[in-house]
C-alpha positions as CSV (number, residue, x, y, z in Angstrom):
1,M,11.1,-5.4,15.4
2,S,11.4,-8.4,13.1
3,I,8.5,-10.1,11.3
4,S,6.8,-13.2,12.6
5,T,6.8,-16.2,10.3
6,T,6.1,-20.0,10.4
7,I,8.4,-22.8,9.3
8,V,8.0,-26.5,9.2
9,I,11.2,-28.5,10.1
10,R,11.3,-32.2,9.1
11,M,13.9,-33.9,11.3
12,E,15.0,-37.5,12.0
13,I,15.8,-38.2,15.6
14,Q,18.0,-41.1,16.6
15,K,16.2,-42.4,19.7
16,S,19.4,-43.7,21.4
17,V,21.1,-40.4,21.1
18,A,18.5,-37.6,21.5
19,T,15.0,-37.1,22.8
20,F,12.3,-34.9,21.4
21,G,12.3,-33.0,24.7
22,E,15.8,-31.9,24.0
23,V,14.8,-30.8,20.6
24,A,11.8,-28.8,21.9
25,A,14.1,-27.1,24.6
26,A,16.6,-26.2,21.9
27,I,14.0,-24.6,19.7
28,G,12.5,-22.6,22.5
29,A,15.9,-21.4,23.7
30,A,16.6,-20.2,20.1
31,G,13.5,-18.1,20.0
32,G,10.9,-20.5,18.4
33,D,7.5,-21.5,19.6
34,I,6.3,-25.1,18.6
35,V,2.7,-25.0,17.5
36,A,2.3,-28.5,15.9
37,I,4.1,-31.9,15.8
38,D,3.4,-34.6,13.2
39,V,5.0,-38.0,13.3
40,I,5.9,-39.0,9.7
41,R,7.7,-42.3,10.4
42,S,8.5,-44.2,13.5
43,A,10.9,-47.1,13.8
44,K,12.8,-48.8,16.6
45,E,16.0,-46.8,16.0
46,A,14.7,-43.4,14.8
47,T,11.6,-41.3,14.3
48,T,10.9,-38.6,11.7
49,R,8.7,-35.7,12.6
50,D,7.5,-32.5,11.1
51,V,7.7,-29.7,13.7
52,T,5.8,-26.5,13.0
53,V,7.5,-23.5,14.6
54,N,6.4,-19.9,15.0
55,L,9.3,-17.5,15.2
56,H,10.7,-14.1,14.2
57,E,12.5,-14.1,10.9
58,S,15.7,-13.2,12.6
59,A,15.6,-16.5,14.5
60,N,15.0,-18.7,11.4
61,E,18.7,-19.5,10.6
62,Q,19.6,-19.7,14.3
63,I,17.1,-22.5,15.0
64,V,18.1,-24.6,12.1
65,K,21.8,-24.1,12.9
66,V,21.2,-25.2,16.5
67,L,19.3,-28.3,15.4
68,K,22.0,-29.3,12.9
69,S,24.6,-29.1,15.6
70,M,22.8,-31.5,18.0
71,P,24.0,-35.1,18.1
72,G,21.4,-37.6,16.9
73,I,19.4,-35.0,14.9
74,R,19.3,-34.9,11.1
75,V,17.5,-31.9,9.6
76,V,15.8,-33.4,6.5
77,N,14.0,-30.3,5.2
78,V,12.9,-26.8,6.2
79,S,9.8,-25.3,4.6
80,D,8.8,-21.7,5.1
81,R,5.0,-21.3,4.8
82,T,5.4,-17.8,3.4
83,F,7.5,-19.1,0.6
84,L,5.1,-22.0,-0.1
85,V,2.3,-19.5,-0.7
86,H,4.4,-17.9,-3.4
87,L,5.4,-21.1,-5.3
88,G,4.5,-20.7,-8.9
89,G,3.2,-17.2,-8.3
90,K,0.0,-16.1,-6.6
91,I,-2.3,-15.1,-9.5
92,E,-3.5,-16.7,-12.8
93,I,-5.7,-15.9,-15.8
94,S,-8.9,-17.9,-16.1
95,P,-11.5,-17.7,-18.9
96,K,-15.0,-16.6,-18.2
97,L,-16.6,-19.4,-20.2
98,P,-15.3,-22.8,-21.5
99,I,-14.5,-23.6,-25.1
100,K,-16.1,-27.0,-25.5
101,N,-16.8,-27.3,-29.2
102,R,-16.2,-25.8,-32.6
103,E,-19.1,-23.4,-32.3
104,D,-17.7,-22.0,-29.1
105,L,-14.3,-21.6,-30.7
106,S,-15.8,-19.7,-33.7
107,Q,-17.5,-17.2,-31.4
108,V,-14.6,-16.4,-29.0
109,Y,-11.9,-16.7,-31.6
110,T,-11.9,-17.1,-35.4
111,P,-13.9,-16.4,-37.4
112,G,-16.5,-14.6,-35.1
113,V,-14.0,-12.5,-33.3
114,A,-13.3,-10.5,-36.5
115,R,-16.7,-8.8,-36.3
116,V,-16.0,-7.7,-32.8
117,S,-12.6,-6.4,-33.7
118,M,-14.0,-4.4,-36.6
119,A,-16.7,-3.0,-34.3
120,I,-13.9,-1.7,-32.0
121,H,-11.9,-0.5,-35.0
122,N,-14.9,1.6,-36.1
123,D,-15.6,2.9,-32.6
124,P,-12.6,2.6,-30.2
125,G,-14.9,3.4,-27.3
126,K,-16.4,0.0,-27.6
127,A,-13.2,-1.5,-26.2
128,Y,-14.8,-0.7,-22.8
129,S,-17.8,-2.9,-23.5
130,L,-16.4,-5.6,-25.7
131,T,-13.0,-6.3,-24.0
132,M,-11.6,-6.6,-20.5
133,K,-10.3,-3.0,-20.7
134,R,-13.3,-1.7,-18.6
135,N,-12.1,-3.7,-15.6
136,T,-8.3,-3.9,-15.9
137,V,-5.4,-2.1,-14.2
138,A,-1.7,-2.4,-14.9
139,V,0.4,-2.4,-11.8
140,V,3.7,-1.0,-13.1
141,T,7.0,-0.8,-11.3
142,D,10.7,-0.6,-12.0
143,G,11.6,-2.2,-8.6
144,T,13.5,0.8,-7.3
145,A,11.6,1.5,-4.1
146,V,10.0,-1.7,-3.0
147,L,8.4,-1.7,0.5
148,G,11.2,-1.1,3.0
149,L,13.7,-3.0,0.7
150,G,14.7,-0.2,-1.7
151,D,16.1,-0.9,-5.1
152,I,15.9,-4.6,-5.5
153,G,15.1,-4.9,-9.2
154,P,12.0,-5.8,-11.2
155,E,12.2,-9.6,-10.7
156,A,12.4,-9.2,-6.9
157,A,9.5,-6.7,-7.0
158,M,7.2,-9.3,-8.8
159,P,5.9,-11.0,-5.6
160,V,4.8,-7.6,-4.2
161,M,3.0,-6.7,-7.5
162,E,1.3,-10.0,-7.5
163,G,0.1,-9.4,-4.0
164,K,-1.2,-6.0,-5.1
165,A,-3.1,-7.7,-8.0
166,M,-4.7,-10.1,-5.5
167,L,-5.9,-7.2,-3.4
168,F,-7.4,-5.5,-6.4
169,K,-9.4,-8.6,-7.3
170,Q,-10.5,-9.7,-3.8
171,L,-11.5,-6.2,-2.5
172,A,-12.8,-4.5,-5.6
173,G,-13.3,-7.2,-8.3
174,I,-10.6,-5.5,-10.6
175,D,-8.4,-7.6,-12.8
176,A,-4.8,-6.3,-12.2
177,F,-1.6,-7.4,-14.0
178,P,1.9,-7.0,-12.6
179,I,4.2,-5.2,-15.1
180,C,7.8,-5.2,-13.9
181,L,10.1,-3.1,-16.1
182,N,13.8,-3.7,-16.6
183,T,14.6,0.0,-16.9
184,K,15.0,3.0,-14.7
185,D,14.9,5.5,-17.5
186,P,11.8,7.8,-17.0
187,D,11.5,8.3,-20.8
188,A,11.5,4.5,-21.4
189,I,9.0,3.9,-18.6
190,V,6.6,6.5,-20.0
191,Q,7.0,5.2,-23.5
192,I,6.4,1.6,-22.4
193,V,3.3,2.4,-20.3
194,K,1.8,4.5,-23.1
195,A,2.4,1.6,-25.6
196,I,0.6,-1.0,-23.4
197,S,-2.2,1.3,-22.3
198,P,-4.8,0.3,-24.9
199,G,-5.3,-2.9,-23.0
200,F,-5.9,-1.3,-19.6
201,G,-8.6,0.9,-18.0
202,G,-6.1,2.4,-15.5
203,I,-2.4,2.5,-14.5
204,N,-1.3,1.9,-10.9
205,L,2.4,3.0,-10.5
206,E,4.1,1.3,-7.7
207,D,7.4,1.3,-5.9
208,I,9.2,3.7,-8.2
209,A,11.8,5.8,-6.5
210,S,11.6,9.5,-5.9
211,P,12.0,12.0,-7.5
212,R,11.6,10.1,-10.9
213,C,8.2,8.9,-9.8
214,F,6.8,12.5,-9.9
215,E,7.9,13.1,-13.5
216,I,6.7,9.7,-14.7
217,E,3.3,10.1,-13.1
218,R,2.9,13.7,-14.3
219,R,3.8,12.9,-17.9
220,L,1.5,9.8,-18.0
221,I,-1.4,11.8,-16.6
222,D,-0.9,14.4,-19.3
223,E,-0.4,11.9,-22.1
224,L,-3.0,9.2,-21.4
225,D,-6.8,9.3,-21.2
226,I,-7.1,6.7,-18.5
227,P,-6.5,7.2,-14.7
228,V,-2.9,7.1,-13.5
229,F,-2.3,6.8,-9.8
230,H,1.0,6.4,-8.0
231,D,-0.1,4.6,-4.9
232,D,3.1,5.2,-2.8
233,Q,2.3,8.9,-3.1
234,H,-1.4,9.3,-3.2
235,G,-2.6,6.1,-1.5
236,T,-0.5,6.9,1.6
237,A,-1.7,10.5,1.5
238,V,-5.4,9.6,1.2
239,V,-5.3,7.1,4.1
240,A,-3.2,9.4,6.3
241,L,-5.7,12.2,5.7
242,A,-8.6,9.8,6.5
243,G,-7.0,8.9,9.8
244,L,-6.2,12.5,10.6
245,L,-9.7,13.7,10.1
246,N,-11.0,11.2,12.6
247,A,-8.1,11.8,15.0
248,L,-8.9,15.5,15.0
249,R,-12.5,14.7,15.8
250,V,-11.3,12.6,18.8
251,V,-9.2,15.5,20.2
252,G,-11.7,18.2,19.2
253,K,-9.4,20.2,16.9
254,Q,-9.8,21.6,13.4
255,L,-7.7,20.8,10.3
256,E,-7.6,24.5,9.3
257,T,-6.0,25.6,12.6
258,V,-3.7,22.7,13.7
259,R,0.1,22.8,13.2
260,I,1.1,19.7,11.2
261,V,4.7,18.5,10.9
262,V,5.4,16.0,8.0
263,V,8.8,14.3,8.1
264,G,10.4,12.4,5.2
265,I,9.8,14.4,2.1
266,G,10.0,11.7,-0.5
267,A,7.2,10.5,-2.7
268,A,4.7,9.9,0.2
269,G,5.8,13.0,2.1
270,V,5.3,15.3,-0.8
271,S,1.9,13.9,-1.5
272,I,0.8,14.0,2.1
273,C,1.7,17.7,2.3
274,N,-0.2,18.4,-0.9
275,M,-3.2,16.4,0.2
276,L,-3.4,18.2,3.6
277,L,-3.3,21.6,1.8
278,A,-6.0,20.4,-0.7
279,A,-8.2,19.4,2.3
280,G,-7.9,22.8,3.9
281,A,-4.8,22.6,6.2
282,R,-3.1,26.0,6.5
283,H,-0.1,25.3,8.8
284,V,2.0,22.5,7.3
285,Y,5.7,22.1,7.9
286,A,7.7,19.8,5.7
287,V,10.9,18.4,7.3
288,D,13.7,16.3,5.8
289,R,17.3,15.6,6.7
290,E,18.3,19.1,5.6
291,G,15.8,20.6,8.1
292,I,12.6,22.5,7.6
293,I,11.7,23.3,4.0
294,G,11.0,26.9,3.5
295,R,11.1,29.9,1.1
296,G,14.4,31.4,0.2
297,A,16.4,28.2,0.0
298,A,17.5,26.6,-3.2
299,Y,16.4,22.9,-3.7
300,R,17.5,20.5,-6.4
301,N,14.3,18.6,-6.1
302,P,11.6,20.6,-7.9
303,E,8.9,19.1,-5.7
304,W,10.6,20.7,-2.7
305,E,10.6,24.0,-4.5
306,R,6.9,23.7,-4.9
307,L,6.4,22.8,-1.3
308,A,8.5,25.6,-0.1
309,A,6.1,28.1,-1.7
310,V,3.0,26.7,-0.1
311,T,4.1,25.4,3.3
312,N,5.8,26.8,6.4
313,P,3.8,30.1,6.4
314,E,5.8,31.7,9.2
315,G,9.2,30.9,7.6
316,I,10.5,28.8,10.5
317,E,14.1,27.6,10.1
318,G,16.0,24.8,11.8
319,S,15.6,21.2,12.6
320,L,12.8,18.8,13.5
321,A,13.1,19.9,17.1
322,D,12.3,23.5,16.0
323,A,9.3,22.3,13.9
324,M,7.9,20.2,16.7
325,R,7.6,22.9,19.3
326,G,3.9,23.5,19.7
327,A,2.9,21.1,16.9
328,D,-0.5,19.4,17.1
329,V,0.2,16.7,14.6
330,F,3.3,14.7,13.6
331,I,3.2,12.6,10.4
332,G,6.3,10.5,9.7
333,V,7.1,8.6,6.5
334,S,10.9,8.5,7.1
335,G,12.7,5.9,9.2
336,P,13.2,4.5,12.6
337,G,14.6,6.6,15.4
338,V,13.8,10.0,13.9
339,L,11.3,10.9,16.6
340,Q,12.5,11.3,20.2
341,V,10.6,11.6,23.5
342,E,11.8,15.2,23.8
343,H,10.1,16.0,20.5
344,L,6.8,14.6,21.9
345,E,7.1,16.5,25.1
346,S,7.4,19.8,23.2
347,M,4.1,19.2,21.2
348,A,0.8,20.9,22.0
349,Q,-1.7,19.2,24.4
350,D,-3.7,16.3,23.0
351,S,-1.1,15.7,20.3
352,I,-1.5,13.3,17.4
353,V,1.4,11.2,16.1
354,F,1.3,9.1,12.9
355,A,4.7,7.2,13.0
356,M,4.2,5.4,9.6
357,A,7.7,4.3,8.7
358,N,7.5,0.5,7.9
359,P,8.4,-1.9,9.3
360,N,10.1,0.1,12.0
361,P,8.3,3.4,12.9
362,E,9.9,6.7,13.7
363,I,9.5,5.9,17.4
364,E,8.5,2.7,19.1
365,P,4.7,2.9,19.8
366,D,5.2,1.5,23.3
367,V,7.4,4.4,24.1
368,A,5.3,7.1,22.4
369,E,1.8,6.2,23.6
370,R,2.2,7.7,27.0
371,Y,3.0,11.1,25.6
372,V,0.4,11.4,22.9
373,R,-3.4,11.4,22.7
374,V,-3.8,9.5,19.4
375,L,-1.1,7.2,17.9
376,A,-1.1,5.5,14.5
377,T,1.5,3.5,12.6
378,G,1.9,1.6,9.4
379,R,2.0,-1.7,11.2
380,S,-0.8,-4.3,11.6
381,D,0.2,-5.3,15.1
382,Y,-0.8,-1.9,16.7
383,P,-4.1,-0.1,16.6
384,N,-4.8,2.5,13.9
385,Q,-2.8,1.1,10.9
386,I,-2.5,3.6,8.1
387,N,-2.6,1.1,5.2
388,N,-2.8,2.0,1.4
389,V,-5.1,-1.0,0.9
390,L,-7.9,1.1,2.3
391,C,-7.6,3.4,-0.7
392,F,-6.5,2.1,-4.1
393,P,-9.2,-0.6,-4.6
394,G,-12.1,1.7,-4.1
395,I,-10.5,4.7,-5.9
396,F,-9.9,2.5,-9.0
397,R,-13.3,0.8,-8.8
398,G,-14.9,4.3,-8.8
399,A,-12.7,5.7,-11.5
400,L,-13.2,2.6,-13.8
401,D,-17.0,2.5,-13.2
402,C,-17.4,6.2,-14.3
403,R,-14.6,6.0,-16.8
404,A,-12.8,9.0,-15.4
405,A,-9.8,10.1,-17.5
406,T,-7.9,11.2,-14.4
407,I,-8.1,11.0,-10.6
408,T,-8.3,14.6,-9.4
409,P,-7.2,16.0,-6.0
410,A,-10.9,16.5,-5.2
411,M,-11.5,12.8,-5.9
412,K,-8.7,11.9,-3.5
413,V,-10.0,14.2,-0.8
414,A,-13.4,12.7,-1.2
415,A,-11.9,9.2,-0.9
416,A,-10.2,10.2,2.3
417,K,-13.5,11.5,3.8
418,A,-15.3,8.4,2.7
419,I,-12.7,6.1,4.5
420,A,-13.0,8.2,7.6
421,A,-16.9,8.0,7.4
422,V,-16.7,4.2,7.7
423,V,-15.9,4.6,11.3
424,Q,-19.2,5.5,12.9
425,P,-19.4,8.3,15.6
426,D,-20.2,5.8,18.4
427,E,-17.2,3.7,17.4
428,L,-14.7,6.5,17.2
429,N,-12.0,6.6,19.9
430,E,-8.2,6.9,20.3
431,Q,-7.7,3.3,19.5
432,Y,-10.1,3.2,16.5
433,I,-9.7,6.1,14.0
434,I,-9.4,4.1,10.8
435,P,-11.3,1.0,9.6
436,S,-9.9,-2.4,8.9
437,I,-8.8,-3.2,5.4
438,F,-11.3,-6.2,5.6
439,N,-14.3,-3.9,6.4
440,D,-16.4,-4.4,3.3
441,K,-17.9,-0.9,3.5
442,V,-14.6,0.7,2.6
443,V,-14.6,0.0,-1.1
444,E,-18.3,0.8,-1.3
445,F,-17.9,4.1,0.4
446,V,-14.8,5.1,-1.5
447,R,-16.3,4.1,-4.9
448,K,-19.4,6.1,-4.2
449,A,-17.5,9.2,-3.2
450,V,-15.1,9.1,-6.2
451,I,-18.0,8.7,-8.7
452,E,-20.1,11.5,-7.1
453,T,-17.1,13.8,-7.2
454,A,-16.2,12.9,-10.8
455,I,-19.8,13.5,-11.9
456,E,-20.0,16.8,-10.1
457,S,-16.7,18.0,-11.7
458,G,-17.4,16.7,-15.1
459,E,-14.6,14.1,-15.0
460,A,-17.0,11.2,-15.4
461,R,-17.5,10.0,-19.0
462,R,-20.1,7.4,-18.0
463,I,-22.9,7.3,-15.4
464,P,-23.0,4.0,-13.6
465,P,-26.4,2.4,-13.5
466,D,-26.8,3.1,-9.7
467,F,-26.2,6.8,-10.4
468,M,-28.7,7.1,-13.3
469,D,-30.9,9.5,-11.4
470,R,-28.2,12.1,-11.8
471,P,-27.7,14.3,-14.9
472,E,-25.4,13.3,-17.7
473,P,-21.9,14.7,-17.5
474,E,-20.9,17.4,-20.0
475,T,-19.1,16.0,-23.0
476,R,-15.4,16.4,-22.8
């Protein structure tokens, strides 16, 4: 299914040759829906109009081609509203206070800034109170696994990272900066991120291809004293777990006893399996192109070796069809067409299917819904969207506020439970297992859960004012 977009076509119509009715019919036949018409100029011989058209992206070029081929029609310009939003980038840096005179200048810069710099030099911890470090996150990518686009490079990844920064700011008040690296070398990426880390309170790794992403994240967690979080792994896993917890409540099943099949064992798939196990699942089956992952086989990917030791307790062998027989839950982070109706028919009663491949899920929702009790996807045009945006703003807000050095598995599980808790018991049903990304309770609930867990485990190095009634954490 292609993505809907809006374009504005400015055209000049020779009145003696063509009519606007013919133009409208041609646009409709090519797959467009006219939503607005503005007359720019009108003369005796010709009229110039801006025509706003809703369409699927796949019809964009076709509509323009048809119009250009029509006698009496001159296409002057075509504007894509999505592209217009991105002109000049989507974020900027603004000062918190104006510099209006020499005194202001002497305080924010020279000579007054020297005293502040020396205070930090004498006590580096003051960087959290005297600089923007306390509220900043670097969004780091090498552009090798962007959305559903793959390895498109750091420049092409920049619009996605800017969008991520916008979400950090709007949803959690965090200042995030896109850092797009022109290297695929894990050693170089680790070195660069470590080198820039003094200016940031956290690192959000984004769209880095598997399996390099595992090594990069693990090394940065070990070598930095600020939280490092690969959202493609853990953000997906946290939100999937949140949705699953509520879906299980709907069907009256328990996480500890259900059989869960996870398909697509890349960055997200590995993390989902680990998250499920951390939350208490006991019957998890990881499936990739090579079949069901299990003990006894040799895998080149060390993450698969680790999964083989902790999943598939019965040692089932074979393909997806073998894993799906009697399964209660399917979670897909693979690609379109992976899941077939016969797979659904072989599942247990009151089955749960999360077909999360984006933009095209493992099975078309309209096909799957008649066979399953609860259905979720990664798309916004169907109910129950499993969206990372529900996770990373609140997790980083909490981690920054309590100055956690790392984001632990327990903090991630707590975040998942907090997202699930936003959906109230009287609201919970098959069509509503996960809250909207615009629900303002999500960041609040996740932040609170992350901070509480960090304090209880001793990960918190600061007690936020709204948690002051709690004991101070142990010194680390």
